[in-house]
N, C-alpha and C positions, 0 to 999 in steps of 0.2 A: 856154618857157625855164625850165630848172631852176635855182632859186635856190641860192646857196652854202649857206644854212642847211639846205636839204633834202638836199643832197649830203653835208654834214657829218653830219646826223642819220642818213642811210643808213649811212655808214661806222661810226658809233658803234653803231647798233642791230644791225648785223651781228655785233658782238662779243658780243651777249647769248647767242647759242647756236652761233656758228661754231666749228669745231674750232680749238683753240689748239695750235700746234706746240710742240715742245720748245724751239726757239730763242726763240719769243715768250714762252713761260712763264718761261724762264730770264732773259730781259730784264726781265720784271716783277719777278722776285725780286731781281735785281741793283739795279734802281731803288729797290725798297723798302728794301734794306739801306743803299743810299747815302743815302736820305732820313733814316733813323735816324742814320747817321754824321754828317750835317750838322745834324740837328735837336737831338739831345741836348746837344751843346756849347752851342747857342743857348739852351737852357732855363736856363742859368746866368747869362745876361746880359740887360741891358735891350735891347729893350723888353719881352721876354716876361715877365720877373720883375715888371715894373710892371703889365702887363696881368693877370697871374694874381692879383695882390694887389688888383685893382680890383673893381668890382661885377660884372664879367663872370662868367657861369657860376653865378649864384645859383639859376637854375631847374634842375629835375631833368633827368636824362638819363643815358645809359650810355656816352657817349664819354669817353675818358681824356685828361685834360689832363696832358701830360708835364712841364710846369713846375709847376703847382699840385698834381700828384699826387692827383687826385681825379676822380670821375665828374661830368661836367657835361653840359649840352646840346651837341649836335653843332656848332651854329654858333659858340658861344663857344670850344669846343675847337679847331675848325678855324682860327679867327682867331688864337688864342694859339700853337698848334702851327705854323701856317703862318708866323707871324712869327718864331718861334724858328728855323725851318728855313732862313731866308735871312740870318740875322745874321752868321754867321762866313764866308760867301761860299765854301762848299764844295759847293753844290747843283748838280745836273746841268744840262747845257746841251743844247738842240737847236740845233746850230750853224747850220743853214740858215735858222733863224728868229731867231737871237740871243735865245733865250728859255729861261728856267729852268722847265720844266714840273713838276718834281717837287714843289717847295715848295708851290704851291697845290693841285695835283691830288691828290697823295697825302694832304695834310692834310684835304682835303674828303672824299675817298673813305674814308679810314680812320675819320674821325669818324662819318660816316653809317653805315658798315658796323658799327662797334662799337655804335652806338645801336640799330640794327635787329637786331643779332646775326645778321648776314648770314653766308653761307658764305664760305670762303676763295676758292672759285672765282668767286663773284659779285664779290668785291672785286677779284681779279686782272683780271677782264673789264672792270670799271668803270675801272680804272686804264688799261688798254689803250685803251679808248674815249675817255677824257679826254685822254690824250696825243695820240691821233689828231686830235681836234678842235682842241685848243689849238695844236699844232705846225703844223697846216695853215693855220690862221688867221694864225699868226705869219709864215709864208712869204708869205702874200698881202699883208701890211701892210708888211713890211720892204723896204728899209732906212729909208724916209722916216718911218715911224711913230716911230722911236726919237729923232728930233730933239727932240720935245717930250714924248713919253710913255714911261713905264717899262713895257716890254712884258710883263714878268712880272706886274706889278700889273694890267695891262689884260687881256691875252689869257688870263692865268690864270683869269679869271672864266669864260670860255667852256669851258675844259677842266674846271674844277670843276663847272660846271653840268651838262655832259654826264655826267660820272662819277656825280654825285649822282642825276641823273635815272634813270640805268640802275639804280642800287641801289634807288631808290624804286619800281621796277617800271614806269616809263614805257615806252611803245612808241615807234616811230619818230616819230609826231606829237608825243608828249609831249616827247621829247628836242629836237625842232626848236623847240618853244615855249620850252623852258628856255633854249636858246641865244639865241632871239630876245629873250626877256625880259632876258637877261644883257647884251645890247647897251646897255641903258640903265643898267646897274649898274657897268659896267667903267670904272675910272679909275685915275689915278696919274701925276702930272706929274714931269718930269725935275728941276724946280727943287728938289724935296724930296730929291734925291740929294746935295745939297751940304752941306758943313759938318758941324755936329754934329746935324743932323736925324736922328731915329730912324724917320722915316716910310718910308724905303726898305725896311727890314725888315718893316714892317707892310703894305706893298703886297701881297705874296702872301697874307698872313693875311686881308686884306680881300677879296682875290679868292676865296679859299676860302669865306669866309663869304657873300659876295654870290652866288657860284655856287650854294651850297646854298639860299639864299633863292629864287633863280630856279627851282631844281628843285622846291622845295616848292610854289611857285606853279603851276608847270606841272602837277605831279602832282595838284593840287587842281582843275585844269581851266582855269586862266588861260591866255590866248593872247597871242602877240606877233606883230608883223608879220614875215612870212617874208622880206621884202626889207630888213629893218632892218640887215643886215650889208653887203650889196652894192648897195643902192639909191642913188639920186642924193643923198639926204640921210641915208644910213645911216652905220654906224660907220666903215667904211673911208673913205668920202668925208670924214668929219669929222676923221679922225685920221691920214690918210696922203695921198699923192699919188694922185689919181683915186679909183676905186672898188674898188681892190684888184687884185693880180696873181693871179687865181684859176687861171690856167693853171699857174703855178708851184705854187700851193697843192695842186692835185689831181694833180700829176705822179706817176705810179705808184700812184695810189689803188687799193686792192684787190690790188696786187702786193707792196707792202711796207708796214709800219706803223711810224710814227716811233719807238716805244719801242725798236726794234732798232737805232736809229742815234743813240744818245745819246753825248755827251761826258761823261766822268767827270773832275771837277776834281781835280787833284793839287796845286794851289797855292791858298792861301786868299785869293785876291784876284780882281780883275776879269779875266775870261777874255781880254779884249783885250790883256793884258800877257803872256799865256802864251807866244806864239811867241818873244818876246824873252827870257823867262826860260829857255826850253828851249835857245835858241841860246847864251845865255851859259853855261849849264851844260856844253854840248858843248865850247865853246872853253876853258873853265876846265879841264875834265878832260883835254882834248887837250894843252894847253900848260902847265898847272901854275902859273898866276899867281895871286896873291892880291890882296885889295882895295887894299893899299898900293902895288902895282905899277902901278896903272891911272892913265894920264894923262887919257884921255877914252873915253867910250862914246857912240856915236851910233846911235839906233834909227831905222830906216825902217819905217814900218808903213802900214796902211790908215787910212781916215777916223777911226774911233773911237779908234784908237791915239793919234792926235794930239788929236782934239777932246775926248775924255773923260779920257785917261790922261796927258796932259802936265801934270803938277801938280808943279812943282819944289819946293814948300815946304809939304807937308801938315802940319797941326798936330794932327789927331785921327785915331783909327783908321779912321773911316769914309772920310776923305780919303786916308789912306795906302793903303788897299786899292785905290784907284783912281789911284794915283800910280806911273807906270812908274819914275820916278827912285827913289822909296822902295823899291819891291819888288825892283828889280835890285840895289840897294845892300844891302838886307837879305839877299838870297840870297848875296851875296858875303861878307858879314860874319858872318851867322848860320848859313849853310849850307843855308837853305831858307826858304820863305815859308809857314810854318805858323801855328798859333795864337799861338805865342810872339812872332812877329814884330810883333804888334799890341798887345802889352802896353805900359804906359806907359814902362817902362825902355828898351824897344827903340826907341820913338818918340823918346826923348831921346839915344840912343846916339851919341856924337860921331863914331865911325868911320863909321856909316851916314850921318850928316849931311854929313860931309866928302866922301864919295864921291858923294852926290846932286848936288853942285855940278858934277860932271864929266860928267853925263849929259844929253844933249839928245834931243829927239824930233822927227822930221820925217815928213810925209806923203809917201808914194811913190805916184804916180798909177797905176803898173802894178799895184801891190798893192791899191790902193783899187778898181780896176776889177773885181777878183775877189771883193770882199766883197758879200754875206755868205756865199756858198757856200764861200769859202776864207779862212782866217785865217793870214796869213803875215807874216814879218818878215825884214829884213836887218839884221844887227848888225855894227857896225864897232867894234872894240876896239883902242885904241892904248895901249901901255905907256910908262912913263917912260924906258925904255932905248931907245926908238925902234921896237921891233917892233910890228907891227900885223897884224890879221887881219880878214877879213870872212866872215860865215857867213850863208847863206840858209836860213831855216827854213820849209819849205813847208806845215807843219801843226803842230798842237799835240799833244803827247803826251797821250793820253786821248781824242782825236777818233776818230770811226769808222774813219778810214783809218790811224790810228796808235794803236790801242787799248792799254789796259793789260790785264793778265791778271786772272783771278779772284783769284789770290793777292795781287796788288797792291791790288785792291778791298777784300779782307778785311783787309789790313794797314792800309789807310786807316781802315776801320771801327774796328779795334782801337786804333789810335793816338788817334783822336778821342773814342772812347767809353769806353776803359778808365779814365780819371780819374773817370768818373761812375757806371758800373755796377760791381758786383762781378764777379770773373772768371767765376763760375758763371752769373750773370745775363747777362753779355755773350755767353757761349757758348749759353745757352738761347735768347736772342733770335735769334742767328744761325741756329741749327738750326730754329727755328720758321719763319723766313723761307725758308730753302732746302730744308728736308727735311720740314717738317710740313704738316699739312692744316688747322691752326687759324689763325684770324685773329690777327695780331700785336696784342697788347693791352697791359695795364699792365706796367710794369717796376719792379723794386726797385732803388733807387739806393743808392750808398754815401755820397753827399753830398746835401745839401738845397740847393735853389735859394735 
């Protein structure tokens, strides 16, 4: 019997020297730009600012800390950068696993690559391999894993371990050991996603750090149990129903690679709210109503739409990003769910608060049955004058089957990063990622964290 870890290691190791098609290379570049788009705004906020001001990173190293703006050791850089990348909730999604691979995987790969002064090609390949491992583990564990565990904080450790191990020169056996070691390092519980806790953002930072630690250990010769992922007392058994759906995990393995099937977030909130936001935008543009015209909005969604995002009275930004009531109201009042929607004045906006009381969330069993492979919603809008409409949204804008354009991705990058980088630096980083052969490295900021 071939264990899951060995199959995952085979897939990652293949990317060390396999031909990389133009499609896959472009997907890596898009993921890298998207990582910077979501990370740099996060460097201006807690917890990244707190972590950068702490004792982290006092040892030497060549990895760049984008919050502290200095060279530090790769583990500390990955922890701080990975935490920053998840703060404003714009990081990429692997829909079929309900997982954000970019925040931990790119944080780990970039820090190790910078420290080793690795080639751009080696970095790109490590990112592909890290996405391959993390996304396929996510498919095996979901949806039951998400009941108690924050999958980006847990599974991100495996993707980060694989990417770092590839950069450290590990062969197939070394990558397998890095993944096996990572099974004992991967954590992050759902309870810390509540209230004013800052831990959610730190989960992918920890995953990046722990993955690098696992890779260092494997590169030094340390071994882990090859059945520690799918064995009777392994990670899948401990954190999901059964020992994992590995048939789903390896579906199409070798024929397609997950980094080519990413969702790009266009709203700065939980992805489970996206179908409803897209539906509301379509109805609003079609029928021309405003927030004051609305009598009631009823959302029908899948499981997490109700279980995670039915939050009628959020008090802080962290809660508001997971509140369907808040996000739909902010979209109607502010015109979008971007960074400004979670500033203190927006959270207190009386027009938003008034509309929130008119929004309800229900679970629809037919939509729930299609989760996690499909993220759908039915939105029912009733106006005060008696008119009403229902719109079924079969996917989210930005999903692989409803993708945004390169122009839209670059516009997202410019919107989120322009307040932080000078115009010349913003363009230099974009050209480095898409057109250059050098590794993305330090940036010059217009503002200090």
